Structures are given as structure tokens and as C-alpha cells.
N, C-alpha and C positions, 0 to 999 in steps of 0.2 A: 550536401551530397558528396559522396566519396569521389575523389579524383581518379579517373580510370587510367591516367598516366602513372599507374602505381608500379611498384617493383614486382619482379617476378616472384619474390617471396610471398607477397600478398596473393597473387594469382594461384600459387601452389596450394594455398589454404582453401581455395574454393572447391567444394564437393560438387562435381557435375550432376550427380544424381539428385542432390538436394536442390541445385539450381533448377533442374527440370521440374521438381515438385513445386517450388515456389512460383515458377512461371505458369504452370497449369492452374495453380490456385488463383493467380492474378488474371487469368482469362485466356492464356494460350492453350492450344489444343494439340495433343500428341497425334501426329498424322503418319508417322513412320519411324522405324528404328532399325538398327543393326546391332545386335547384342555385343556389348563391349566396345563398340566403335563409335556410334553416335545415336542421338535422338533427334528427330526432326519435328518441329512444332510450327503450327500456323498461328499468326498473330491474332489478338482479340478482334472479334467481329469480322474476320476475313472469310468470305463465303467460299473462295477457291483455295483449298489447302495446298495447292502447288505454288501459289503466288507468295512471294516474300517470305519463304520458309526461314526459320531460325534453327540452326544446326548446333546442337550441344555436343562437343567432343567428349568422348568417354575414355579413350585410350591414353593414359598418362605417359605411356612409353613412346608414343608417336613423336617424331622430331618436331612436328608442327603443332603439337598440342597447345602450348602456351600462346602461340600466335593466333590459333583458331579461337581459343577461349577469350583472348583479349578483343578480337574482332566481334565476337558474339556479344560481349558486355557493352561495347560501344553501340552495337545495334539495339540492344534492349534499353539502353539509357538515352537513346535519341529523343529529340523533342516530342515526337508523336507518342512516346510511351513514358515520358519523364515522370509524370505523376505516379504511375504504377510502379516504376522503378524506385522512386524515392520513398513511397509509402509502404509498399508491400514486399519488395525484394531486397533492396540494399541493406536495410537495417538488420535483416536476418542472415544475409548471405555471408557477410564478413565477420560474423560472430559464431560462437558455438551454438548448437541447436537451443532455441529458447521458446518458452511459452509466454505469450503476450497478454498482459493484464491491461485493460483500459478502464479508467475511472472517469466517467463523464458526468458533468453537472450542467444542467440547463440554467442559464443566467439571462437576465434582461439587458443584455449588451449585444453589440454587433458580433457577428460570427467570429469565433476564435478569441474573444476577449472576455475578461472577468475582472471584477474588482480585486485590487491587489491583495487585500487581506483575505478575501474569500479564496483567491488562488493559493495563497500560502496555506490556508486551512485545508484546502482540498489535497494538496501535496502531503501535508502532515497526516491527514486522515487515511490517504492511500498507504502511506508508510505504516501506520498503526494497524491497518487491515492485514497487511502482509506479516507484520510481527505477531499479531494475535493468532493468525492461522498457523504460523510456524511453531509457536509455543504449543498449540494443540496437537502437533505431531508427536510431541513427547509425552503429553499428559492432557487429560480432560478435567477441567475444574471450573468452578463458577467465577473465580477471581484469581488471576495469576500474580498480581503485584509485580515483584521483581524477579520471580522465578523464571528460569529458562531464558532469561534475557540475552545471555551471551550466545546461546545457540541460535536464537532468532536473529541476532545481529550478524552472525556468521552467514546465515542464509541471505540476509539483506545485503551483505557485502558482495555477493555474487550477482546481484540484480543491477541491470542498467536502466537508466531513465531515458525515455524517448521524447521526441517533440510532440506538442499538441498538433492537431490536424484541423482543417477548416470545419466550421460548424460550431457546436457548443464546445465549451472548454473541456479538454480531455488530457488527463495525465496518463502516460504510458509507462509500463514497467516490463522489462524483458528479463524473465527469470530463466537462467540456463537449465536445460532439462537433464543433461548428463553429467553435470559437475557435482562432485561429492561435497556435502556439507558436514565437516567434522563434528563428531559428538562432543569433543572437548577441544579447547584451544591448544594448538600445537605448542610444545615447549619452546622457549626463546633461547635456551642454553645452546652453546655451540658443541657441547659434549654429546655424542650420539647416545640416544636412549631409546628403549623399546617401549613405546606408548601406543598400544593398539587402539585405545579409545580416541586418541587424537587423529590417528591415521585413517580410521574408518568412520562411516556415517552414511546416511541415506543419500540417494541422488536428489538433486534439486527438484526433479519432477515429483518425487514422493512427497516432499514438503509442500510443493505447490498444490498437490492434490489435497493435502490437509487444509490448506487455506480455502480451497473451493468447497470442501466438505463442510467446513465451519460456516462459510457464507450461505450455502444451501440450507443448512439447518436453521440459521438465523432467519432467512427469508421465509422458511416454512413456519417458524414460530410467529412471525409477523402476520402471515396469512391466517394462522389459527386464532390469533387475537382479533383480527378483523371479523371473523365469523362467529366467535364465541365470547369475546370480551374478556377472555381469561389469559393470564400470563403463564399458565402451566406448560405451554409449549416451549417456553424458554427453559424451564426447569428440566423437562424431558430431553431437550436438545443439548444439554451440557455434555452428555456422553458422545455426541457427534461433533463437538467443537464449539458450541455456543458458550460465550463467556462475557463477562463484563467488558473486557477489552475489545472484543469484536463488536458488541452492541454500541459502545461509545465511538468506535472508529466509523461505523456506518452512520451513526447519528451526525457526525461531523460532515458527512457527504450529503446527507438528505436535508438537514435543517435549513430553513429559509431558501430552499431551492424550488424551482418549477418542475422538478423531476430529475432523477439521476439514475444511473445504472453502472454496473460493473460487468464487463465482458472479458472472457478469457478465451483466447484462440490457442489451442494446443498445437505444437509443432508436429505436423504429420510426417516429417522426415525422420522422427524418432518413433519406431514401431510400438504399438500397443499403449495401454495405460489410460484410455479414455473411451467413454461410450459414444460421445458425439465430439466432432472437431471443435465445436464452439459451445461454451457455457455462458449463460447470461442471466443476471439478476437485476430486476428493475425495482425502483423505490420511488415513492412520492414524498412530497414535502410533509404530508400529514403523518408519515411513518415516524417522524422525529419524536412525536408525543409518545408513541408506543415504545420506541427504543429508550427514551429517557426513563419511563416507568420500569422497563425491563432491566436497565442498568442499575437502578436503585435496588431492585429485587435481587439481582445477581450479586451485588456487593454486600447485601445485608444478610448473608448467611448467619445463622444463629451464633456460631462460634468464630466468626471472622474478625469482629472488632472493627470492620470498615464502616466509615460514615461519610456522608456527603455534606460539604460546607459551601455555602454561597455567600460571597461578600466582597469586600473591597481590599485590593492589594495595597497595603500601606507601608511595606518596606521591601527592599531587595537587598539581600546580603551578597557580598562579593563571592563569585563562583570560585571554588577550589579547583586545582588542576585536575582535569578529567572527571570532575564532579558535576552533578546537575544543578547545583546552586540551591539556595534556600530563600524563600520569600514568606512574608506574613500575610495572613488573611484575617480581616476583621468581619466576623459573622454578622449578617444583617437579618437573618431569618429566625433566630431564636432556637431554643431547644438544645443547644450545644454550647461549648465554651465560646466566649465572646471573641477571643483571639487565639489563633493557632499559627504555629510555624509549619511550613510545608516543605518536605524534602521529596523531590520528584524521583520516580523510578526511571523516567525517560528524560535525559538532559535536553533533547531537542524541543521539549515543550516549554522550556524556560522562556523562550522569546514571547510566548503567549502571555506569561505573567508580566513581562516587561511592557508589552502592548497595553494590557489592562491597567497597569500602573500609570503609564504615560497619558492614557486617554480617560482615566477615571471611570473605568468600566467594572461592572460586577463580574466576578469570575466564579465558576463552580468547579470545585475540586473534590476528589474522593481519595481516601487513604485510610490506613490503619491508625486509629486514634490511640495515643499513649500519653500519659502524664509523667513529666519528669520535674519534680519539685513544683514550682509555681507555673511551669510552662506546659502547654499542651502541644503535641506534635502530631502531624499526619505523616506517617512513614509509607514507603512504597506507593506514593501518591501519583495521581494522574489528573490532568486537566480534562474535565468533561466538556466544557464549552464556555464561551463568553456569553453571559446572559444579556448584557446590554448596558445602557447608561445607568450609573448608580443612582442618580437623582430620580430617574423614572421608577426604578425598583423600590426606592424608599417610600414612594407614594402608596405602595400596597402592603407595607409592613406595619405592625402595630405602632402607635405613637410612642409608647414607652421604649420600644426597641429602637425606633428612629432617633430618639434623643440621645442614645448612647453612642451613635456613630460619630467619630471624630472627623472634623472637617480638615482638609489639607493633608499633606503627607507627614508621616512620622519618622523619627529616627529609630534606629535599632533598639535604643534603650527603652523606648516606649512599650516594648513587648515584655520587658522583665516583670 
């Protein structure tokens, strides 16, 4: 919780109109006002509006403005309202206007807890959801690969991560509403240049809307499959932001869960831009099967060259500076090259390959297959999911394929 014995500089950053909005959303009731001077609010659940009033000062020119504002914040953060202050007011009050994304996953653990690896995967999947939606702001396509990655990362650089809250495990992301996301990376040179593309770009809320539009289209495609058994809804939804990346991101949130959802609360202190103040998309664990089928379909466009390989991570090459690293996968399913080298589009997924390597887990990856001499490569690749223990998977593959799988770890020379 923010220490209210803060500097006057922090208090000058507080927008009293926004504070009024946040308090009313948290349960306070506006019971009186004097335009430009103050707003008077009654606390949550208080039947008598005259008792215990909270007065929000509005006149920044008044000599007592800072003192009155500090007194109000002490009042709002008092023990009686500490939970509302910490959960609904403070995270948004001292930052720029933000739209809040909440990624919730039901887990068979006590409230607020989750298995470590599942927690890591939830955070990774939340990140990938934001990235996939941000890419769809610039373009709508079945499979992005590495395209528009820099723009998506610039959007992600504006986003803050918040604490989980009591109940099921929740990852929060606060996406600034009024911050500009540059279309191109600003030049690093110290020589002044005129680069309009780097200076201008959409507001963060516009990109967040693209994320939600893609989420909505994907949820509709899942509903269409449930009623028809057809994946055509995913094909039709591409123009609305459905993509392989979005499907696999939501797959990571839903798989092996007892239910999950993504909720977006739009910051109402920023006018316009949404039909409802809250958007919510719910998923079941059974949706993972649908999303996996859809991901295969979206990645398998006729001219894409993208394939999915499931197998054992049998080498990890040293990461290059600012690079995603390379690892090798020994295919256990047949129908593709027996060994491939994988170059990830997203360096943050490299730790999933490390985990699969250390625990002897089967990993499913997707990428653009190319042959270079005797080597097969997956470029612009992404980790779809960790399938499970390799020994368990080997029981379901053909005996002749099983016999080709090498036991133990290999050196990099084994891939040549």
C-alpha cells in the first residue's frame, strides 16, 4: 500500500475528479457538491448521508488544498476502508488512467495460491494475450509469427502488473488509456531528426480495444464450435482479430483448469470508448481441446509453411545477446522431420523449453519449417504447450517411432 506520508509532489498528481469517480465506483455515494470547490460523498453502506461525509477538494488554487486532500486520503485509507483503498482506489489513483485486465484461473488450491509452474504459465499466457491483441491492431491475419512484435512490445512496455487478490489466482494488468504507443521505435541517435512515425501512434486504449475485440471474436468462435462442431467461426473471426497467437494464449489459460475468465474494467475517468464499463469472457477447461484444434487450423494456412512438432527437448544452445535462444526438439509423433532446431519468436518462452529439458517433458512447438542442408529449422516459432511426461506420451506412439527416440540428453553435435 502506498505510504500517505508522501511528498506534496505526489499529491499534486492526484486528480480530484478522478478520485471522486474511483470512490463512487468503490461504493461511496455523492450526496452534495459545490462546483469547482468540493464534492461531498457518504461512505459505503452509510444510511445517513450527513454522517461521516468525505469531502473531496476541487480548487487547486485554495491555500488549504494539499492539506485537505491529504486528510481525505488518510480518511479513505483508514482501517475501515483499507481493503477498498488497496484493491480499488490506490492502484489507479497514483498512475495515469488505466484499463484493468484480470486473468483468473480456478485451481485446486487454497484461495490465492497456485502451483508455481501453473502460475508462471498463467503470467506467460496473459502476456501473450496482450501481445496477440496488440498485433491485431495493426493487421488481421491467421498467424503473425514475428510480425509486429516490436509494436506489441512497446504497448506491453506501458502496462503495469498488479497483485493477485483473495480467491482464485488472478493476474492483473493495468494498461494506460491515454498513453501513446509509437508506431515505430524512436531513434536512439542524439542528433535531432524528424521521425513522424516514431512520434505518433494510437492511444493505449485503442490498442486495448483491439485486444478485447480479438478476445470477443475468439470467444464467439468457441461458442460457434460448441453449437456446430465446426471451426469455420475461427476462419471468419480472423478479420476481427482471431489468430493462432490468440488461440494459443487462451489455451494456456484454460488447459487443465477448473474454469477461467478474463475481465476488463475500463477506466471511466477517461470519457467514451466502450459500450459497457466491464467486459468479461469466461472459458472452461474443455475449451482447451477446441482451441488446440483451432490453433492447428490457423497455423496451417495453405501457403504458410507452418507446422506443429511435439517431442522431447534434447539440447539447449547458449542464448545470444538479446536473442531468444535455440533449442532442439526430437519429434515423437511422426509425419515430420525427426529432429528440428527451434528459433523462438518470443524470447520469454525460452524458460518453457528449459523446464521441459530439465523435467523430461514433451513440448509442442509451432513454427515455419525450413530446411538448410541436413538441418530442419522452425523459424518464428512459439511454444504451444507442455504436453506432459515423455514416457507417458511414448506409450501412445507407434512402436517403430518409439524405438527412434534417444534416451538421455544429447550434445549439440547430435543434431548435425
